ROGUFI-382110 format. One record per residue (C-alpha): chain; residue number from 1; x, y, z; residue in three letters. Coordinates in Angstrom, 2 decimals. Example, Ala and Ser with C-alpha at 12.3 -4.5 7.8 and 13.67 -1.06 7.14 Angstrom:
! residues 2
<A; 1; <12.30; -4.50; 7.80>; ALA>
<A; 2; <13.67; -1.06; 7.14>; SER>
***
This chain:
! residues 313
<A; 1; <-26.20; -6.86; 21.97>; MET>
<A; 2; <-24.27; -8.41; 19.14>; HIS>
<A; 3; <-20.89; -6.82; 18.42>; SER>
<A; 4; <-19.57; -6.06; 15.89>; PRO>
<A; 5; <-17.34; -7.47; 13.02>; GLU>
<A; 6; <-13.41; -7.06; 14.11>; ARG>
<A; 7; <-11.46; -6.43; 11.14>; PHE>
<A; 8; <-8.06; -7.46; 12.63>; ARG>
<A; 9; <-7.97; -10.83; 11.13>; ASP>
<A; 10; <-10.14; -10.49; 8.05>; THR>
<A; 11; <-7.84; -11.64; 4.83>; ARG>
<A; 12; <-9.74; -10.54; 1.07>; ILE>
<A; 13; <-8.22; -13.80; -1.38>; PRO>
<A; 14; <-6.66; -12.58; -4.35>; LEU>
<A; 15; <-8.15; -13.53; -7.62>; ALA>
<A; 16; <-4.58; -13.56; -9.29>; HIS>
<A; 17; <-2.37; -14.72; -6.94>; GLY>
<A; 18; <-1.86; -17.03; -4.39>; ALA>
<A; 19; <-3.11; -16.66; -0.93>; GLY>
<A; 20; <-4.74; -13.80; 0.97>; SER>
<A; 21; <-4.06; -10.11; 1.64>; ILE>
<A; 22; <-4.60; -8.66; 5.25>; PRO>
<A; 23; <-7.11; -6.10; 5.19>; ALA>
<A; 24; <-5.23; -4.13; 7.98>; VAL>
<A; 25; <-1.66; -2.92; 6.70>; GLY>
<A; 26; <1.80; -1.75; 8.02>; PHE>
<A; 27; <3.56; 0.76; 6.11>; GLY>
<A; 28; <6.85; 0.58; 6.76>; THR>
<A; 29; <7.72; 4.89; 5.20>; LEU>
<A; 30; <9.80; 5.79; 8.22>; ILE>
<A; 31; <12.98; 7.52; 7.87>; ARG>
<A; 32; <14.21; 6.64; 10.88>; ASP>
<A; 33; <15.77; 3.77; 11.22>; GLY>
<A; 34; <15.56; 2.89; 15.22>; VAL>
<A; 35; <12.11; 4.45; 15.10>; ALA>
<A; 36; <11.36; 2.29; 12.14>; ALA>
<A; 37; <12.64; -1.04; 14.15>; ARG>
<A; 38; <11.02; -0.65; 17.00>; GLN>
<A; 39; <7.44; 0.53; 15.51>; ALA>
<A; 40; <7.71; -2.49; 13.29>; ILE>
<A; 41; <8.66; -5.01; 16.29>; LYS>
<A; 42; <5.61; -3.28; 17.67>; VAL>
<A; 43; <3.19; -3.93; 14.58>; ALA>
<A; 44; <4.42; -7.72; 14.71>; LEU>
<A; 45; <3.28; -7.98; 18.26>; GLU>
<A; 46; <-0.04; -6.10; 17.87>; VAL>
<A; 47; <-0.46; -8.59; 15.03>; GLY>
<A; 48; <0.00; -6.86; 11.78>; PHE>
<A; 49; <0.74; -9.62; 9.28>; ARG>
<A; 50; <1.08; -7.03; 6.11>; HIS>
<A; 51; <4.32; -4.79; 6.10>; LEU>
<A; 52; <4.23; -3.06; 2.70>; ASP>
<A; 53; <7.64; -2.05; 1.93>; CYS>
<A; 54; <9.57; 0.03; -1.19>; ALA>
<A; 55; <13.02; 0.22; -2.61>; GLU>
<A; 56; <12.48; 3.85; -2.64>; LEU>
<A; 57; <11.85; 3.84; 1.35>; TYR>
<A; 58; <15.91; 3.07; 1.84>; GLY>
<A; 59; <14.93; 1.30; 4.79>; ASN>
<A; 60; <14.51; -2.09; 3.46>; GLU>
<A; 61; <17.33; -3.60; 4.90>; ASP>
<A; 62; <16.00; -2.55; 8.69>; VAL>
<A; 63; <12.50; -4.02; 8.17>; VAL>
<A; 64; <14.21; -7.15; 7.25>; GLY>
<A; 65; <15.99; -6.74; 10.73>; VAL>
<A; 66; <12.70; -6.40; 12.38>; ALA>
<A; 67; <11.40; -9.45; 10.78>; MET>
<A; 68; <14.27; -11.85; 11.41>; ARG>
<A; 69; <13.85; -10.79; 14.72>; GLU>
<A; 70; <9.83; -11.30; 14.99>; ALA>
<A; 71; <10.46; -14.90; 13.14>; PHE>
<A; 72; <13.88; -15.79; 15.70>; GLU>
<A; 73; <11.76; -14.67; 19.13>; ALA>
<A; 74; <8.56; -16.82; 17.55>; GLY>
<A; 75; <5.95; -13.42; 17.31>; THR>
<A; 76; <5.03; -14.54; 13.32>; VAL>
<A; 77; <6.33; -16.75; 11.24>; ALA>
<A; 78; <6.91; -16.11; 7.44>; ARG>
<A; 79; <4.09; -18.28; 6.47>; GLU>
<A; 80; <1.95; -16.54; 8.48>; GLU>
<A; 81; <3.36; -12.69; 6.71>; LEU>
<A; 82; <1.62; -11.17; 3.96>; PHE>
<A; 83; <4.96; -8.24; 2.50>; VAL>
<A; 84; <4.93; -6.90; -0.24>; SER>
<A; 85; <7.18; -4.36; -2.07>; SER>
<A; 86; <7.90; -2.10; -5.30>; LYS>
<A; 87; <9.98; -1.64; -8.62>; LEU>
<A; 88; <11.14; 2.36; -8.62>; TRP>
<A; 89; <10.56; 4.03; -11.80>; ASN>
<A; 90; <14.32; 3.84; -12.44>; ASN>
<A; 91; <14.37; -0.03; -12.89>; ASN>
<A; 92; <11.19; 0.09; -15.97>; HIS>
<A; 93; <13.08; -1.34; -18.38>; ARG>
<A; 94; <12.74; -5.57; -18.35>; PRO>
<A; 95; <16.28; -6.40; -18.22>; GLU>
<A; 96; <16.35; -4.19; -15.03>; ARG>
<A; 97; <12.96; -5.80; -13.38>; VAL>
<A; 98; <14.25; -8.94; -11.63>; LYS>
<A; 99; <17.40; -7.59; -10.60>; PRO>
<A; 100; <15.49; -5.03; -8.71>; ALA>
<A; 101; <13.44; -6.94; -7.04>; LEU>
<A; 102; <16.05; -9.91; -6.66>; GLU>
<A; 103; <17.63; -6.63; -4.50>; ALA>
<A; 104; <15.22; -6.13; -2.20>; SER>
<A; 105; <14.73; -10.01; -1.47>; LEU>
<A; 106; <18.75; -9.26; 0.00>; SER>
<A; 107; <17.47; -6.88; 1.49>; ARG>
<A; 108; <14.57; -8.18; 3.69>; LEU>
<A; 109; <16.55; -11.69; 3.90>; GLN>
<A; 110; <13.30; -13.28; 2.27>; LEU>
<A; 111; <13.22; -16.00; -0.45>; ASP>
<A; 112; <9.74; -14.91; -2.13>; TYR>
<A; 113; <7.16; -11.86; -2.20>; LEU>
<A; 114; <4.07; -11.69; -1.43>; ASP>
<A; 115; <3.40; -8.57; -3.74>; ALA>
<A; 116; <5.63; -6.61; -6.00>; TYR>
<A; 117; <3.99; -4.05; -7.33>; LEU>
<A; 118; <5.38; -1.54; -10.07>; ILE>
<A; 119; <5.83; 1.78; -7.76>; HIS>
<A; 120; <4.66; 4.54; -10.59>; THR>
<A; 121; <3.57; 3.69; -13.92>; PRO>
<A; 122; <5.73; 6.86; -14.63>; PHE>
<A; 123; <9.42; 5.38; -16.44>; ALA>
<A; 124; <12.29; 7.49; -15.35>; PHE>
<A; 125; <16.37; 7.03; -16.99>; ARG>
<A; 126; <17.42; 4.25; -15.90>; PRO>
<A; 127; <20.53; 4.14; -13.99>; GLY>
<A; 128; <21.15; 4.65; -10.23>; ASP>
<A; 129; <20.05; 7.82; -9.71>; GLU>
<A; 130; <16.31; 7.38; -8.07>; GLN>
<A; 131; <15.49; 10.91; -8.84>; TYR>
<A; 132; <16.60; 11.63; -12.67>; PRO>
<A; 133; <16.58; 14.78; -13.65>; LYS>
<A; 134; <16.70; 16.78; -17.22>; ASP>
<A; 135; <18.15; 19.71; -18.10>; GLY>
<A; 136; <15.14; 22.24; -16.62>; ARG>
<A; 137; <15.73; 20.11; -13.70>; GLY>
<A; 138; <12.56; 18.40; -14.39>; GLU>
<A; 139; <11.91; 14.23; -13.99>; PRO>
<A; 140; <13.76; 13.35; -16.95>; ALA>
<A; 141; <11.28; 10.58; -17.86>; TYR>
<A; 142; <12.39; 7.23; -19.88>; ASP>
<A; 143; <10.49; 7.58; -23.54>; GLU>
<A; 144; <12.37; 3.91; -23.94>; GLY>
<A; 145; <9.85; 1.81; -21.95>; VAL>
<A; 146; <6.46; 0.96; -21.72>; THR>
<A; 147; <4.30; 0.03; -19.16>; LEU>
<A; 148; <3.22; -2.95; -20.88>; ILE>
<A; 149; <7.03; -4.28; -21.18>; GLU>
<A; 150; <7.32; -3.87; -17.61>; THR>
<A; 151; <4.51; -5.30; -17.18>; TRP>
<A; 152; <5.44; -8.39; -18.48>; ARG>
<A; 153; <8.68; -8.60; -16.90>; ALA>
<A; 154; <6.49; -8.36; -13.79>; MET>
<A; 155; <4.66; -11.42; -15.56>; GLU>
<A; 156; <7.99; -13.32; -15.57>; SER>
<A; 157; <8.45; -13.11; -11.90>; LEU>
<A; 158; <5.55; -14.75; -11.34>; VAL>
<A; 159; <6.31; -17.62; -13.23>; ASP>
<A; 160; <10.26; -17.74; -11.49>; GLU>
<A; 161; <9.11; -18.06; -8.28>; GLY>
<A; 162; <9.97; -14.97; -7.02>; LYS>
<A; 163; <7.14; -13.26; -6.00>; CYS>
<A; 164; <3.88; -14.70; -5.63>; ARG>
<A; 165; <1.59; -12.07; -7.17>; SER>
<A; 166; <2.13; -8.44; -8.98>; ILE>
<A; 167; <-0.16; -5.42; -8.89>; GLY>
<A; 168; <0.36; -1.25; -9.89>; LEU>
<A; 169; <1.06; 1.43; -7.16>; SER>
<A; 170; <0.27; 5.47; -7.87>; ASP>
<A; 171; <-1.87; 4.54; -11.23>; ILE>
<A; 172; <-5.06; 6.06; -12.93>; THR>
<A; 173; <-7.92; 3.79; -13.61>; LEU>
<A; 174; <-7.34; 4.69; -17.59>; GLU>
<A; 175; <-3.56; 3.69; -17.23>; LYS>
<A; 176; <-5.16; 0.28; -15.51>; LEU>
<A; 177; <-7.75; -0.76; -17.95>; LYS>
<A; 178; <-4.79; -0.77; -20.24>; GLU>
<A; 179; <-3.13; -3.06; -18.22>; ILE>
<A; 180; <-5.61; -5.69; -17.30>; VAL>
<A; 181; <-6.85; -5.47; -21.28>; ALA>
<A; 182; <-3.53; -6.42; -22.31>; ALA>
<A; 183; <-2.11; -8.39; -19.18>; ALA>
<A; 184; <-1.22; -12.62; -18.87>; ARG>
<A; 185; <-1.20; -12.19; -15.46>; ILE>
<A; 186; <-3.52; -9.68; -13.92>; LYS>
<A; 187; <-2.74; -7.57; -11.64>; PRO>
<A; 188; <-4.01; -8.83; -7.93>; ALA>
<A; 189; <-3.30; -5.30; -5.95>; VAL>
<A; 190; <-3.61; -1.60; -6.54>; VAL>
<A; 191; <-2.30; 0.36; -4.01>; GLN>
<A; 192; <-3.67; 4.16; -4.29>; VAL>
<A; 193; <-4.61; 6.94; -2.08>; GLU>
<A; 194; <-7.76; 6.47; -0.82>; SER>
<A; 195; <-10.07; 7.85; 1.92>; HIS>
<A; 196; <-13.19; 10.08; 2.67>; PRO>
<A; 197; <-12.12; 12.81; 1.05>; TYR>
<A; 198; <-11.02; 10.78; -1.93>; LEU>
<A; 199; <-13.29; 7.97; -2.10>; PRO>
<A; 200; <-12.11; 6.25; -5.47>; GLU>
<A; 201; <-15.48; 4.70; -6.19>; TRP>
<A; 202; <-15.18; 4.09; -9.58>; GLU>
<A; 203; <-12.04; 2.59; -9.55>; LEU>
<A; 204; <-12.48; 0.41; -6.49>; LEU>
<A; 205; <-16.14; -0.56; -8.47>; ASP>
<A; 206; <-13.27; -1.64; -11.68>; PHE>
<A; 207; <-11.33; -3.29; -9.39>; CYS>
<A; 208; <-14.10; -5.76; -8.04>; LYS>
<A; 209; <-15.61; -6.64; -11.15>; GLN>
<A; 210; <-12.20; -7.74; -12.49>; HIS>
<A; 211; <-10.89; -9.41; -9.27>; GLY>
<A; 212; <-8.35; -6.84; -8.14>; ILE>
<A; 213; <-8.01; -5.65; -4.32>; VAL>
<A; 214; <-7.76; -1.54; -3.60>; LEU>
<A; 215; <-5.09; -1.02; -1.15>; LEU>
<A; 216; <-5.47; 2.73; 0.39>; ALA>
<A; 217; <-2.86; 3.94; 1.64>; PHE>
<A; 218; <-2.80; 7.51; 3.56>; ALA>
<A; 219; <-6.72; 5.96; 4.85>; PRO>
<A; 220; <-6.34; 8.85; 7.69>; LEU>
<A; 221; <-4.46; 11.28; 5.56>; GLY>
<A; 222; <-1.18; 11.10; 6.26>; HIS>
<A; 223; <-1.82; 14.17; 9.03>; GLY>
<A; 224; <-2.21; 16.37; 6.66>; MET>
<A; 225; <-4.69; 19.61; 6.24>; GLU>
<A; 226; <-7.86; 18.86; 5.98>; PRO>
<A; 227; <-7.50; 16.30; 8.69>; ARG>
<A; 228; <-9.91; 13.72; 8.20>; ILE>
<A; 229; <-10.18; 12.75; 11.99>; PRO>
<A; 230; <-11.02; 16.23; 12.63>; ASP>
<A; 231; <-14.06; 16.05; 9.89>; ASP>
<A; 232; <-17.56; 16.65; 12.11>; PRO>
<A; 233; <-19.50; 13.93; 10.35>; VAL>
<A; 234; <-16.46; 11.47; 11.29>; ILE>
<A; 235; <-16.47; 12.53; 15.12>; LYS>
<A; 236; <-19.65; 11.90; 15.81>; ALA>
<A; 237; <-19.97; 8.92; 14.21>; ILE>
<A; 238; <-16.72; 8.16; 16.30>; ALA>
<A; 239; <-18.67; 9.41; 19.31>; GLN>
<A; 240; <-21.57; 7.57; 18.46>; ARG>
<A; 241; <-19.81; 4.25; 18.55>; VAL>
<A; 242; <-17.93; 4.74; 21.08>; GLU>
<A; 243; <-14.80; 4.59; 19.21>; LYS>
<A; 244; <-11.71; 6.91; 17.63>; MET>
<A; 245; <-12.32; 8.74; 14.85>; PRO>
<A; 246; <-9.19; 7.10; 12.99>; ALA>
<A; 247; <-10.73; 3.82; 13.74>; GLN>
<A; 248; <-14.00; 5.04; 11.55>; VAL>
<A; 249; <-12.38; 6.17; 8.93>; ALA>
<A; 250; <-10.37; 2.76; 9.12>; LEU>
<A; 251; <-13.09; 0.78; 9.59>; ALA>
<A; 252; <-15.07; 2.61; 6.38>; TRP>
<A; 253; <-12.04; 1.68; 4.35>; ALA>
<A; 254; <-12.55; -2.43; 4.67>; VAL>
<A; 255; <-16.29; -2.27; 5.09>; GLN>
<A; 256; <-16.50; -1.17; 1.64>; ARG>
<A; 257; <-14.28; -3.65; 0.25>; GLY>
<A; 258; <-10.53; -2.41; 0.38>; THR>
<A; 259; <-7.45; -2.89; 2.57>; ALA>
<A; 260; <-5.41; -0.22; 3.58>; PHE>
<A; 261; <-1.99; 0.73; 5.31>; LEU>
<A; 262; <-1.65; 2.82; 8.52>; THR>
<A; 263; <2.36; 3.99; 10.08>; THR>
<A; 264; <2.95; 5.25; 12.94>; SER>
<A; 265; <5.91; 5.10; 15.49>; THR>
<A; 266; <3.30; 5.56; 18.29>; ASN>
<A; 267; <2.94; 2.25; 20.47>; PRO>
<A; 268; <-0.62; 3.61; 21.33>; ALA>
<A; 269; <-1.76; 4.40; 17.57>; HIS>
<A; 270; <0.06; 1.63; 15.91>; ILE>
<A; 271; <-2.47; -0.50; 18.44>; ARG>
<A; 272; <-5.64; 1.68; 17.74>; GLU>
<A; 273; <-5.49; 0.88; 14.29>; ASN>
<A; 274; <-5.50; -2.40; 14.60>; PHE>
<A; 275; <-8.31; -2.52; 16.30>; ASP>
<A; 276; <-10.99; -1.65; 14.26>; VAL>
<A; 277; <-14.11; -3.03; 13.90>; SER>
<A; 278; <-17.40; -2.91; 11.37>; ALA>
<A; 279; <-19.38; 0.14; 11.96>; LEU>
<A; 280; <-23.30; 0.21; 12.00>; PRO>
<A; 281; <-25.10; 0.42; 8.08>; GLU>
<A; 282; <-26.06; 4.21; 8.37>; GLU>
<A; 283; <-22.65; 5.32; 9.51>; ALA>
<A; 284; <-21.53; 4.04; 6.07>; MET>
<A; 285; <-24.29; 6.07; 4.75>; GLN>
<A; 286; <-23.65; 8.69; 6.57>; GLU>
<A; 287; <-20.32; 8.97; 5.33>; ILE>
<A; 288; <-20.71; 8.67; 2.25>; GLN>
<A; 289; <-23.55; 10.94; 1.44>; SER>
<A; 290; <-22.67; 13.96; 3.98>; ARG>
<A; 291; <-18.64; 14.42; 3.77>; ILE>
<A; 292; <-18.55; 16.80; 0.85>; THR>
<A; 293; <-14.93; 17.01; 0.92>; THR>
<A; 294; <-12.69; 16.43; -1.88>; SER>
<A; 295; <-9.08; 16.46; -2.21>; VAL>
<A; 296; <-6.23; 14.60; -3.45>; ARG>
<A; 297; <-3.02; 14.70; -1.17>; LEU>
<A; 298; <-0.55; 13.67; -2.94>; ASN>
<A; 299; <0.09; 14.26; -7.32>; ALA>
<A; 300; <2.03; 11.27; -7.40>; VAL>
<A; 301; <-0.43; 10.36; -9.85>; VAL>
<A; 302; <0.11; 12.99; -12.25>; GLU>
<A; 303; <4.16; 13.16; -12.21>; THR>
<A; 304; <5.75; 10.06; -10.47>; GLY>
<A; 305; <7.30; 11.94; -8.37>; MET>
<A; 306; <5.71; 10.75; -4.61>; PRO>
<A; 307; <4.45; 13.40; -2.60>; GLY>
<A; 308; <5.20; 11.64; 0.82>; PHE>
<A; 309; <8.87; 9.87; 0.56>; VAL>
<A; 310; <11.60; 12.75; 1.56>; PRO>
<A; 311; <14.39; 12.38; -1.85>; GLN>
<A; 312; <17.34; 11.16; -1.15>; ARG>
<A; 313; <19.27; 11.78; -4.19>; GLY>
***
């Protein structure tokens, strides 16, 4: 009997950057520093080779320590790891982009990033406040900079060797088209919410046409209602293929051509989320045709305010 392909070692070449991105990635948005360090240690021991970070998460220093410990223990070498981070909204002014990246590198104890993404296409008022507010208590947006100007500064980081590829996060197809049309260095990666309840087929098609990797966050729905692993279609497939429902949803993500990020502090779940293998083609068709629930769980694409990240000030 033919055993299904395992996706744990699958890598997707970057058409607009150096190397390739692991299809199976680990997100580092874990509030508790001790839990984050331990979870990253387990993830690297299990075999995860993509760590997704961000200035906004407030724990890049913890990720840096965890990576350093893994390097010193011989668990993994730097060149085996794909490390990404993100430029936050208050640093969109071109003169703030390079210092923001260098600060992330310092906290992460790295010389370069494999990918640096614009966290959202929304520019906030420049300064030290991550969530500046206007007089009405609404986000204070920066009208003095365009996304294209920020992108030009990102391109310079690649020129200088500070990062090997650049990309965007929490972006709509319309905004992405603007950047692709104007870019000298095209986006290598686009990170967006995507799962069976938000498949983003049109965005995925555009990314494939332009050699961009779609990186799905919340591929299991971030534990929110309606819970994707509880979907009857996914549960029935899981029973048939003798896998957990979460593994079915994650396999669907890779099999349709995206990479994904999962986050957990539970060692058993970390291992489970890494042990993903191919589904029968009829299962892929079933997920596409029989799941009719449609829901976006994170409204960040409309406001620039991430729904899953606790505000720190």
